[in-house]
Structures are given as structure tokens and as C-alpha cells.
C-alpha positions as CSV (number, residue, x, y, z in Angstrom):
1,M,19.7,-22.6,53.4
2,K,18.3,-19.1,54.0
3,L,20.1,-16.1,52.5
4,I,19.1,-13.0,54.6
5,K,19.7,-9.6,53.1
6,I,20.3,-6.9,55.8
7,P,21.0,-3.7,53.8
8,F,22.0,-1.5,56.8
9,S,25.0,0.8,56.9
10,K,24.3,3.3,59.6
11,G,26.2,1.2,62.2
12,S,29.4,2.3,60.5
13,L,31.5,5.4,61.2
14,G,31.4,6.9,57.7
15,K,33.5,5.0,55.2
16,S,31.2,2.0,55.1
17,E,27.9,3.8,54.4
18,G,27.6,2.5,50.8
19,C,27.6,-1.1,52.0
20,F,23.8,-1.0,52.3
21,K,24.0,-1.7,48.6
22,G,26.0,-4.9,49.2
23,P,23.2,-7.4,49.6
24,D,21.5,-6.6,46.3
25,K,24.7,-6.6,44.4
26,V,26.0,-9.9,45.9
27,T,22.7,-11.7,45.3
28,E,22.7,-10.5,41.8
29,L,26.1,-11.9,41.2
30,I,25.3,-15.3,42.8
31,K,23.3,-15.9,39.7
32,E,26.5,-16.1,37.7
33,F,27.4,-19.3,39.4
34,S,26.0,-22.7,38.4
35,F,28.3,-24.8,40.6
36,S,30.3,-24.5,43.7
37,E,33.7,-26.2,43.7
38,D,32.2,-29.5,44.8
39,K,28.5,-29.6,43.8
40,A,25.7,-28.1,41.8
41,L,24.4,-24.9,43.3
42,P,20.9,-25.2,44.8
43,I,18.6,-22.2,44.7
44,F,18.9,-19.9,47.8
45,D,15.8,-19.1,49.7
46,I,16.2,-15.3,49.9
47,E,14.6,-13.1,52.6
48,Q,15.2,-9.5,53.7
49,V,15.2,-7.7,57.0
50,N,13.3,-4.4,57.1
51,V,15.8,-1.8,58.0
52,D,15.5,1.9,58.8
53,Q,18.8,3.8,58.2
54,N,17.7,6.4,60.7
55,N,16.6,4.0,63.4
56,L,19.3,1.8,64.8
57,S,17.1,0.3,67.6
58,L,14.3,-0.6,65.2
59,T,16.6,-2.2,62.7
60,H,18.4,-4.3,65.3
61,N,15.1,-5.4,66.7
62,N,14.1,-6.5,63.2
63,I,17.4,-8.3,62.7
64,F,16.9,-10.1,66.0
65,K,13.3,-11.2,65.2
66,K,14.2,-12.4,61.7
67,I,17.1,-14.6,62.9
68,S,15.1,-15.8,65.9
69,E,12.5,-17.1,63.4
70,I,15.0,-18.8,61.1
71,K,17.2,-20.0,64.1
72,N,20.1,-21.5,62.1
73,N,21.4,-22.6,58.7
74,F,21.5,-19.1,57.3
75,I,23.8,-16.7,55.6
76,A,23.2,-13.0,56.6
77,L,24.4,-10.5,54.1
78,G,25.2,-7.0,55.3
79,G,25.5,-4.3,55.5
80,D,28.1,-3.1,58.0
81,H,29.5,-5.3,60.8
82,S,27.2,-3.9,63.5
83,I,24.5,-6.3,62.2
84,T,26.4,-9.2,63.7
85,Y,25.4,-8.0,67.2
86,S,21.7,-8.8,66.8
87,A,22.2,-11.7,64.4
88,F,24.5,-13.5,66.8
89,K,22.4,-12.6,69.8
90,A,19.4,-14.2,68.2
91,F,21.5,-17.2,67.1
92,A,23.1,-17.7,70.5
93,Q,19.8,-18.0,72.4
94,Q,19.2,-21.5,71.1
95,F,22.6,-22.9,72.3
96,Q,24.3,-23.6,75.7
97,N,27.8,-22.9,74.5
98,P,27.9,-20.8,71.3
99,G,31.0,-19.5,69.8
100,I,32.1,-17.1,67.0
101,I,34.9,-17.1,64.5
102,V,35.5,-13.6,63.1
103,F,37.5,-12.9,60.0
104,D,38.4,-9.2,60.1
105,A,41.3,-6.8,59.5
106,H,40.3,-5.1,62.8
107,P,39.3,-6.6,66.2
108,D,36.1,-4.5,66.6
109,L,36.7,-4.4,70.3
110,M,36.5,-0.7,71.1
111,P,34.6,0.3,74.2
112,P,30.9,0.0,73.4
113,E,29.6,3.5,74.2
114,N,27.4,2.9,71.1
115,L,26.6,-0.1,69.0
116,D,28.5,0.2,65.8
117,H,30.9,-1.8,63.6
118,E,33.9,-1.1,65.8
119,T,32.2,-2.1,69.1
120,Y,29.7,-4.9,68.4
121,L,32.0,-7.8,69.4
122,R,33.1,-6.3,72.7
123,K,29.4,-5.5,73.4
124,L,28.5,-9.1,72.8
125,I,31.1,-10.1,75.4
126,E,30.2,-7.4,77.9
127,D,26.4,-8.1,77.5
128,N,27.2,-11.8,78.4
129,V,25.9,-13.0,75.0
130,I,29.1,-14.9,74.5
131,K,32.0,-16.1,76.6
132,K,35.2,-14.3,75.9
133,E,37.0,-17.7,75.5
134,N,34.5,-18.6,72.7
135,V,35.7,-15.7,70.5
136,I,38.4,-16.4,67.8
137,L,39.7,-13.5,65.6
138,I,41.4,-14.3,62.3
139,A,43.4,-12.1,59.9
140,A,43.5,-8.9,62.1
141,R,46.4,-6.6,61.2
142,N,45.4,-3.1,62.5
143,W,44.1,-2.3,65.9
144,D,43.8,0.5,68.5
145,K,46.1,0.2,71.5
146,E,43.0,0.0,73.7
147,E,41.7,-3.0,71.7
148,Y,45.0,-4.8,72.0
149,K,45.1,-4.3,75.7
150,Y,41.5,-5.7,75.9
151,I,42.7,-8.7,73.9
152,Q,45.7,-9.3,76.2
153,D,43.8,-8.7,79.4
154,N,40.9,-11.1,78.4
155,K,43.1,-13.6,76.6
156,I,41.0,-13.3,73.4
157,K,42.2,-15.8,70.8
158,L,43.8,-13.7,68.1
159,Y,45.4,-15.1,64.9
160,S,46.8,-12.1,63.2
161,M,48.2,-12.0,59.7
162,K,51.6,-12.1,61.2
163,N,50.7,-15.3,63.0
164,I,49.3,-16.8,59.8
165,T,52.5,-15.9,57.9
166,M,54.9,-17.1,60.6
167,E,53.1,-20.2,61.7
168,G,51.4,-21.3,58.5
169,L,47.8,-21.3,57.3
170,T,47.3,-25.0,58.0
171,N,48.6,-24.9,61.5
172,I,46.4,-21.9,62.4
173,C,43.4,-23.6,60.9
174,D,44.1,-26.7,62.9
175,A,44.3,-24.6,66.1
176,V,41.0,-22.8,65.3
177,M,39.1,-25.9,64.5
178,S,40.4,-27.8,67.6
179,V,38.7,-25.1,69.8
180,A,35.6,-24.4,67.7
181,K,34.6,-28.1,67.4
182,D,33.6,-28.2,71.1
183,W,31.0,-25.4,70.8
184,D,27.4,-26.6,70.3
185,G,26.7,-23.7,67.9
186,L,29.3,-22.1,65.7
187,Y,28.8,-18.7,64.0
188,L,31.1,-17.6,61.3
189,S,31.4,-13.8,60.6
190,L,33.3,-12.8,57.5
191,D,34.2,-9.1,57.2
192,I,35.4,-8.8,53.6
193,D,38.3,-6.5,54.7
194,S,40.0,-9.6,56.1
195,V,40.9,-10.2,52.4
196,D,43.8,-8.2,50.9
197,P,42.5,-5.1,49.0
198,A,44.2,-6.5,45.9
199,F,41.4,-9.0,45.9
200,A,38.7,-7.1,47.7
201,P,39.0,-3.3,47.2
202,G,35.3,-2.6,47.6
203,T,35.1,-2.1,51.4
204,G,35.4,0.9,53.7
205,Y,38.5,0.2,55.7
206,T,41.0,-1.6,53.5
207,E,44.2,-2.8,55.1
208,P,47.3,-4.1,53.2
209,A,48.8,-7.5,53.7
210,G,45.6,-9.5,54.2
211,L,44.4,-12.9,53.1
212,T,44.5,-13.8,49.5
213,S,41.1,-15.0,48.1
214,R,42.5,-18.5,47.8
215,E,43.6,-18.5,51.4
216,M,40.2,-17.4,52.5
217,F,38.6,-20.3,50.6
218,Y,41.0,-22.8,52.1
219,L,40.0,-21.6,55.5
220,I,36.2,-21.6,54.9
221,H,36.3,-24.9,53.1
222,R,37.9,-26.5,56.2
223,I,35.7,-24.7,58.8
224,K,32.6,-25.7,56.8
225,L,33.6,-29.3,57.7
226,L,32.6,-28.7,61.3
227,K,29.1,-30.0,61.8
228,N,28.3,-27.3,64.4
229,L,28.5,-24.5,61.8
230,K,25.0,-23.2,61.9
231,G,25.1,-19.4,61.2
232,I,27.1,-17.2,58.9
233,D,27.3,-13.6,57.9
234,I,29.3,-11.7,55.2
235,V,29.6,-8.0,55.8
236,E,31.2,-4.7,54.8
237,V,30.9,-5.2,51.0
238,N,30.7,-1.7,49.5
239,P,29.8,-1.7,45.8
240,D,30.5,2.1,45.6
241,K,34.1,1.4,46.3
242,D,34.5,-1.7,44.2
243,I,36.5,-2.2,41.0
244,N,34.8,-4.3,38.3
245,N,32.6,-6.0,41.0
246,M,35.7,-7.9,42.3
247,T,34.6,-7.7,45.9
248,S,30.9,-8.3,45.4
249,R,31.8,-11.3,43.2
250,L,34.1,-12.6,45.9
251,A,31.3,-12.3,48.4
252,A,29.0,-14.1,46.0
253,K,31.4,-17.0,45.7
254,L,31.7,-17.2,49.5
255,C,28.0,-17.6,49.7
256,V,28.1,-20.3,47.0
257,E,30.9,-22.2,48.7
258,L,29.4,-22.0,52.2
259,Y,26.0,-23.3,51.0
């Protein structure tokens, strides 16, 4: 599996700017692991996208080209969540019916006047890169009223933290997998702020009452069982805001478990 470092943070709105340091820190900490929870850890084949913090267009062109070359079976390490736009766009071109599962404290469905980490997902829908019915949001717990209206109007599948608490983690996971299994290409996007800041403080937009780290691993271990899982990204890790590398180490373990 390829591990693609994308150290770009200018698609954020300020608080995430330090997350360009995330890929280097996470890959450094991967070396601390010898085993995942079910097998010895193979060596990652690591590549890096050339980014220009002052040139959004060039950077996204480079992301698109890199993922187009690799096609699938990769983990992309951001960087802010805007990288998912070009990574998924390149991924989606090889499938007839691609879908995305997004773990995020926020829906990222603001009107896409610009491409950034609050608009990338809506832009993917409005640019007809993905069908709105092939989008699943997990662990959201703070959103703008305009985003929530868009979710309701377009019947976006949203499993908020309240849903998870009230309906149970297993039931939510069953519902997610029953839909995602029918896509021919599944992309998993993990914003580290989906995890509660008690476990992942090193990110720009922390929100209380998120997933525990163990709940996150339960979900990704089950989703990994789907044979159509072909592309993954892990984003918004900001080492400048971290405490004792807790967040970076969590992201490193996510890489290890998703290998």
C-alpha cells in the first residue's frame, strides 16, 4: 500500500495551518509500531506530493496527478481536509459508482465559493464528481444552519454523535456498511477532529463529545472488511497543537490498522 504525504494547509481558514507538519510527524511515529492488532506491519511505500502553500491550483493539480498514477490502495496523509477534493476526484474517475464515508466533527458542506476544508465535500457533489446519495457523514456534532439545510434538502446520510449515542455504535456501523458495500469504489476520509479532543487535541477545530479512540478503531476495523475499500485519507493532524504527540500517534496507528 502507498502512503502519500500531502503537507498542504492553505486550504484551511486559519486554525489548521500547522497541519502541513502532520505527514512528517505521523510517518515518523509509524516507525514505533511493529505490529497492527492482527498482523506484523509491512513497510509502507512512502511518496510525497509536491505542494506550494501559495498556489492552491498547482497543489491540487499535483494531488490529482499523483492519485491518478497510483489509482487505489493508498492512504493520503494531509494536510487540511481540502486535499480530499482532488484526491477523491482522481480516485473516482476509475469507478462507475464511487462513494465516500467521511468521519468529521463538521459536515464541510458550506457553499463552495472557494475550495477549502469547509467546502470541499459540497463542491464534489456540485461538480458531479459524486452522487449525493453516495455520501455518508459520521461523528458530526457542529454545523452551520446552511449546512444542515443542505443536508436535509439533499437527504445526505448523516450519523451524528447524537445518533451514535442513541442508536448504538454497532447499529450505526451496520447501516453504513449496508449502503457502502454496493459502491464499486469506497473512499474513507478520516478527519482527526471526529475523535474527541480528550484523545486527539492536536487539530484546529476541536469539538467536545466526539468518538473515543477505541470507538474509532471499532468502526474502521469493520469498514476495512469491505472489499471495495480502495482509498483512504487522514487529515487535519496539527502537531503544533498536539499534547505529547497524542494525536499524531493516533493517526499513525490508524495508518497501521488500515494497512
